[in-house]
C-alpha positions as CSV (number, residue, x, y, z in Angstrom):
1,M,-20.0,-71.6,-4.9
2,K,-19.2,-68.0,-4.4
3,L,-16.4,-68.1,-6.9
4,G,-18.7,-69.8,-9.4
5,A,-21.3,-67.1,-8.9
6,L,-18.6,-64.5,-9.4
7,F,-17.5,-66.1,-12.7
8,V,-21.1,-66.3,-13.9
9,L,-21.6,-62.6,-13.0
10,L,-18.4,-61.6,-14.9
11,A,-19.4,-63.7,-17.9
12,L,-22.8,-62.0,-17.9
13,G,-21.3,-58.6,-17.6
14,W,-18.9,-59.3,-20.5
15,F,-21.7,-60.6,-22.7
16,V,-23.9,-57.6,-22.0
17,S,-21.1,-55.1,-22.7
18,Y,-20.2,-57.1,-25.9
19,A,-23.9,-57.0,-27.0
20,F,-24.0,-53.2,-26.4
21,L,-20.8,-52.6,-28.4
22,N,-22.1,-54.6,-31.3
23,N,-25.5,-53.0,-31.1
24,W,-27.4,-56.3,-30.5
25,V,-29.5,-54.5,-28.0
26,G,-31.1,-51.2,-29.0
27,P,-31.6,-48.1,-26.8
28,V,-35.0,-49.2,-25.5
29,G,-33.6,-52.6,-24.6
30,R,-30.7,-51.0,-22.7
31,I,-33.0,-48.8,-20.7
32,A,-35.4,-51.6,-20.0
33,L,-32.5,-53.9,-19.0
34,G,-31.1,-51.2,-16.6
35,I,-34.5,-50.5,-15.0
36,V,-35.4,-54.2,-14.6
37,S,-32.0,-55.2,-13.3
38,G,-32.0,-52.3,-10.8
39,T,-35.5,-53.2,-9.7
40,L,-34.5,-56.8,-9.1
41,V,-31.4,-55.8,-7.1
42,Y,-33.7,-53.4,-5.1
43,A,-36.2,-56.2,-4.4
44,V,-33.4,-58.6,-3.3
45,G,-32.1,-55.9,-1.0
46,Y,-35.6,-55.4,0.5
47,F,-35.9,-59.1,1.2
48,F,-32.4,-59.3,2.8
49,L,-33.1,-56.3,4.9
50,K,-34.8,-58.2,7.7
51,K,-32.3,-61.1,7.9
52,K,-29.1,-59.2,7.3
53,P,-29.5,-55.4,7.6
54,V,-26.2,-54.2,6.2
55,P,-26.1,-56.3,3.0
56,G,-29.8,-55.5,2.5
57,Q,-29.1,-51.7,2.7
58,V,-26.2,-52.0,0.3
59,L,-28.4,-53.9,-2.2
60,L,-31.2,-51.4,-1.8
61,V,-28.9,-48.5,-2.4
62,L,-27.3,-50.3,-5.3
63,G,-30.6,-51.1,-6.9
64,A,-31.9,-47.5,-6.4
65,T,-28.6,-46.2,-7.9
66,M,-29.0,-48.5,-10.9
67,I,-32.5,-47.3,-11.5
68,L,-31.7,-43.6,-11.1
69,T,-28.6,-43.9,-13.3
70,T,-30.6,-45.6,-16.0
71,I,-33.3,-42.9,-15.9
72,V,-30.7,-40.1,-16.1
73,A,-28.8,-41.8,-18.9
74,A,-32.0,-42.4,-20.8
75,R,-32.6,-38.6,-20.7
76,N,-29.1,-37.5,-21.4
77,V,-28.0,-40.1,-24.0
78,Y,-31.2,-41.1,-25.7
79,E,-33.5,-38.2,-24.8
80,F,-36.3,-40.6,-23.9
81,F,-38.0,-39.1,-20.9
82,T,-39.4,-35.6,-20.4
83,P,-38.1,-33.7,-17.4
84,G,-41.4,-34.1,-15.6
85,L,-41.4,-37.8,-16.0
86,I,-37.8,-38.0,-14.8
87,L,-38.8,-36.1,-11.6
88,A,-41.8,-38.4,-11.1
89,L,-39.7,-41.6,-11.5
90,V,-36.9,-40.3,-9.3
91,G,-39.5,-39.3,-6.7
92,L,-41.0,-42.7,-6.8
93,V,-37.7,-44.4,-6.1
94,V,-36.7,-41.9,-3.4
95,F,-40.2,-42.2,-1.7
96,S,-40.1,-46.0,-1.6
97,T,-36.6,-46.0,-0.3
98,T,-37.5,-43.5,2.4
99,V,-40.6,-45.5,3.4
100,I,-38.4,-48.6,3.7
101,A,-35.8,-46.6,5.8
102,V,-38.4,-45.3,8.2
103,Y,-40.1,-48.7,8.5
104,N,-36.7,-50.4,9.2
105,N,-35.4,-47.5,11.4
106,S,-32.4,-46.8,9.2
107,L,-31.1,-43.3,9.2
108,S,-28.3,-44.1,6.8
109,L,-30.7,-45.4,4.2
110,A,-32.9,-42.4,4.6
111,T,-29.9,-40.1,4.2
112,L,-28.8,-41.8,1.0
113,A,-32.3,-41.7,-0.4
114,F,-32.5,-38.0,0.2
115,I,-29.0,-37.4,-1.3
116,G,-30.0,-39.5,-4.4
117,G,-33.2,-37.6,-4.8
118,A,-31.3,-34.3,-4.5
119,I,-28.6,-35.0,-7.0
120,A,-30.5,-36.9,-9.6
121,P,-32.2,-33.9,-11.3
122,M,-28.9,-32.0,-11.3
123,M,-27.4,-34.9,-13.4
124,A,-30.3,-34.8,-15.9
125,H,-29.5,-32.1,-18.5
126,G,-32.4,-30.1,-19.7
127,L,-33.9,-29.5,-16.2
128,G,-31.8,-26.5,-15.3
129,D,-33.7,-24.1,-17.5
130,N,-37.0,-24.6,-15.6
131,Y,-36.4,-22.8,-12.4
132,L,-39.9,-23.3,-11.0
133,M,-39.9,-27.0,-11.5
134,M,-36.5,-27.4,-9.9
135,T,-37.5,-25.2,-6.9
136,V,-40.8,-27.0,-6.4
137,Y,-38.9,-30.3,-6.6
138,A,-36.4,-29.2,-4.0
139,L,-39.2,-28.0,-1.8
140,I,-41.0,-31.3,-2.1
141,I,-38.0,-33.4,-1.1
142,S,-37.2,-31.0,1.7
143,C,-40.7,-31.3,3.0
144,G,-40.3,-35.0,2.9
145,A,-37.1,-34.7,5.0
146,L,-39.1,-32.6,7.4
147,V,-41.9,-35.2,7.7
148,V,-39.4,-38.0,8.2
149,S,-37.5,-36.0,10.7
150,S,-40.6,-35.3,12.7
151,I,-41.6,-38.9,12.7
152,K,-38.3,-40.4,13.6
153,G,-36.4,-37.5,15.2
154,W,-33.6,-37.7,12.7
155,R,-32.5,-34.0,12.9
156,S,-29.5,-34.5,10.6
157,L,-32.0,-34.7,7.7
158,L,-33.1,-31.2,8.4
159,L,-29.6,-29.9,8.0
160,L,-29.2,-31.8,4.8
161,A,-32.5,-30.4,3.5
162,L,-31.5,-26.9,4.4
163,A,-28.2,-27.4,2.5
164,V,-30.0,-28.8,-0.6
165,M,-32.5,-25.9,-0.6
166,F,-29.6,-23.4,-0.4
167,I,-27.7,-25.1,-3.3
168,Y,-30.8,-25.2,-5.5
169,T,-31.9,-21.6,-4.8
170,D,-28.4,-20.2,-4.9
171,S,-27.6,-21.8,-8.3
172,F,-30.9,-21.0,-9.9
173,Y,-31.7,-17.5,-8.6
174,Q,-28.5,-15.5,-9.1
175,L,-29.0,-11.8,-8.9
176,P,-28.3,-10.0,-12.2
177,E,-25.2,-7.8,-12.2
178,R,-25.7,-4.1,-12.0
179,Q,-24.4,-2.0,-14.9
């Protein structure tokens, strides 16, 4: 049964890639397919989380990664979303994953959610020129890490938030060279 499921999955993957290469599916369909499939994998991971925690966490992270990758690709390849909408969608995925991590007492899931939230805007080109939005975004996810750390006592998130704030502020607020 597992082998049959693997073959069906491989056939589906081959068909989808063939359809993309022949332009049977347009850009909107590709983005919708990525977001819907990522959401389905995310939901399956959520339902598996109670029965089997490790596979559930893997599926949650996989689904969130699929969603975030689709959003970033939609911005970089097709220029579909505005930077503000990207940050809102990424924030929604990160927030829901963090709430699930806190509810299920999973530090690893919360850490991966925070890392995903921290690197997603860096991958989206066109956000780097708006220093205020990027700094406010980094401040919001760092405050989220502070709240989660105060609720659950996960101090490693504070160190991670400090590192992310340093990276964001260091890369965006370089001092001008003196002449």
